[in-house]
N, C-alpha and C positions, 0 to 999 in steps of 0.2 A: 135816149134810154134812161129810164128812172132807176136810180140806185137806192135800194132799200136796206136799212139797217134793222135787223130783226132779232127777236129772242124767241127761240123755239122751246117750249116746255117739255121736259122729259117726265117719265112716269114718277120719278122720285122727287119731282119739283125743281130739279136743276134746270136753269135756263141756258140753252146753247146759243151763243152769239153767232149770228150769220149775216152775210152780205149777199144780196140778190140783185143781179142786173137782169130784170125781167124782159125777155124777148119772146117772140112767137114760135121760135124754132126749138130744136132738140135741147133738153136740159143737160147741162154739163156741170158736174159737181167736182170741186177742186179740194183735194185733201192734202193738208200741209205736212211738212217734215216734223220730226221731233224737236228740231232746233228752230222752229218757226211757228207762226200762227197764220190766220187767214189773210193778214195783210201782205204776206209774201206773194199772194196771187193778184194783187191789185193791178199791176201792169199787164199781166196776162189777160185778166178780165177786160181791161180797157182795150187791148188789142183785138179781142174777140167780139166786142160790142157791135161792130159794123156787120158781123155775120148774122145778126138777128137771133142769136142763141139765148137761151134762158140759163144764166150763169149763177151758180151758188158756191160760195166758200164759207166754211164755218170753223170755229175754234173748238178743237177737242177739249175735253176736260183737263184743266190745269194749264191751259194755254190762252194767251190773249185775254179776252173778256169773259171767258167761260171759267167758272171756279173749278177747282179740283174736287173730286168726289170725297165725301166724308168717309172715314175709315169703316163705318158701319154699312156703307152703301155697296150693294152688289150690282155691277153693271158690266156691259161689254161695249167696246167702241162700235162693233158691228150693230148691236141693238140701237145705239145712239144714231148711227147713220140711217138705219131704216126709219127710226122715229123722226128724224129730220125730213126725210123724203115724205113720210106720211103727213107731218105737220105742215109742210109747204104744198101739199097736194100734188106731189110728183109721183108718177107711176114707175117709169123707167128712166135711167140716166146713163150717159157716158160718164165714167168716173176717172179722174186724173189723180194719180197718187204719187207723191214724191217721198222717197225714203220710207219712214214708218207709215206714211199715208198710202204708199204702195202696198204694204203688207195688209193694211185695212181693206184696200180695194180688192185685193185677191181673196181675202177671207170672205168678203161680202159676195163676190162672184161665185164662190163655192157654196155658201150657205143660203144665198137668196138670188139664184141665177135669173129669176123672172124680173128682178128689179134693175139689173145691170145690162145696158145696151152695148157697152164697149169699154175698153180699158186703155189708158195711156199710163204706163209705168215708167217713172224717171228715177234712176238710182234707187230702185225699190228694194226694201227689205222683204223677206218672205217668212211667214211664221213657220217654225220648225226647221229653218235653214241649218244645215250642218255640213261639215266636210267629211263625215264618216262614210258617205256613199259617193264620193267624188274621187277622181284620179289626182286631185291636187289638195294641198293643205292650206289653211289660212295662215299666211306668213306675214307677221308684222314687220314692216321695214323701219329703219332707224328714225327717219324723219317723222313718220306718223307716230311712232312710239314716244318721241320727245314732246309732241304736242298733246297726245292723249293724257299724259301724266298730269299736267296742270289743268287741263280741261275737265278732268273727272275728279279732281281733288276737292272735296267739300270744304276743306279748311283753307283753301287758297283764296286770295283776294278776288272779289267778284269781277272787277275789271280785268284782272289777269286771266281769269277763266274765260271771259268773253273774248279777249284777244286771241287766246289759244283756240277757242271754238271757231272763231271767224277764220283763222288761218287754215284750220282743218277743213271746214265744210264749205266756206265761201270761196277762199282763194285756191284751196287744194294744198295738201301737205307738202307736195313737191314743188309748189310754185312760191314765188316770193311773197312774204307777208305784205298785205296791202294791195295785192294785185287788183282786187275789186274795191273801189273806193266810192266816195260820194254818197248819194242817197241810199243805194242798196246796203252799203256797209253800216250806215247810221241806223237803218231799219233793222238789220240783223242784230245790232247791239241792243236796241230797244226791245225787240222781241225776246231776246235771251235774258235780259235783266228780269223780265217778268217771269220767265220760266224758272230761273234760278231762285227767285223770290218765293214762288209758290212751292217748288220742290216736290211736285207730285211723283210718286213712284213710277219708274219707266214701264213696269210690267202691269200697271193698273189697267183694267179693261180688256185683258187678254181673253179672246173667245175660245182658246184651246184648240184651234184648227192647225193641223199639220199640213199646211198648203204645199210645203216643199215636195212631199211625195205625191201630191195630187194635181200638180200643175197641168198635166195632160188632160184633166177634166174640164179645164176652162175652155169654153166653146165660143164665147163672144169675141168679136174682133179685138185683138190686143196688139199693142205696139210697145215693145220693151226697149228703153233707151237709157243711156248714161253718159256722163261727161268724161272726156278723156283725161281730165285733171282730177277726177275723183280719187279717193284713197286707193293706192295700189293693192292692198290686201283684198279689197272688195271686188276688183274688176273681174276676176275669174268667176265669181258668183253671179254677177250680172250676165255674163256670157252663158253660164249654165242655166240660169233662169230662162233666158230666151230659147235655149235648146230644148228644155223640157216643155215649154209652152208650145213649141213646134208650129209657130205661126210666122216663120221667116226669121232671118238673122236679126240679132239686136242692132240697134242704131247707136253708133258712137257719135257723140256730139262734140265737135272740135272746139277747143278753147274755153270750155266751161268745166266747173267742178260739180259739187253735189247739189247745188241749188240754182240750176240754169234759169228758172223762172224769175229770179231776182236780177241776174246780170244780162240775160238775153231773152226777154219775154216773148219777142216775136218768134224766136226759134221754137219755143214751147207751144205757142199758139198754132204754129204750122203743124206740129205733131197732132194736136187735137183735130185740126181740119182734115188731116190725112185719115185718121180713124173714122171720122164722120163720113168720109167718102166711100168707105168700104161697104 
């Protein structure tokens, strides 16, 4: 399979950096987490190559090789996703979204349902998510709180921030620091140095969709999954997301945290295959 490194132009002239493993089968678009870029999907893409799929991963603005939006630029990540599909000649795709990539996937499924063939949501955020309409409250545990403080401190040393971010999102706040090592940890650090260097606002590109109250409208085949080592305060929200989607119980992935594609890519590839069979 040929691996292509591409730049897809947006209407404002921004070039979106993308990687495509072109196959004859269904297109699968991989949307990265806010603490990652398209490189986080490399091993998942390699695992799916033998399935003959058309696999696309791209860097959202402010991540990896895609520059952040200028302050004067008005854009949404949903519009960018549709523009990437159009620019690559893709009609419909199964979309895999991790974390903030999951929120984008859900927004796209609600705003452009004709373009989405299925969803795989992994530790997915949801636009408009709140605990105001749930029987539980978001409760920050001490271990997560202790790591969030340095991770979110703009005045902290970059490497200290990256270490805290890696413990939170790669290892899991309740797991030992360094649980995930080797190439995945090195890649996580590389991706986050770039993200911190660029410093794009986290709310840039928001499409203004309240997906949290509209999850029942998602009609395409959807699998909702999360790692059992993910942040404890977020686990009830993943369960509630699956309940509202009403497409079967959520899938708890054993032994992984927020970025299972980095540490167990074959596990994530199997989730994609499962949705493709539906």
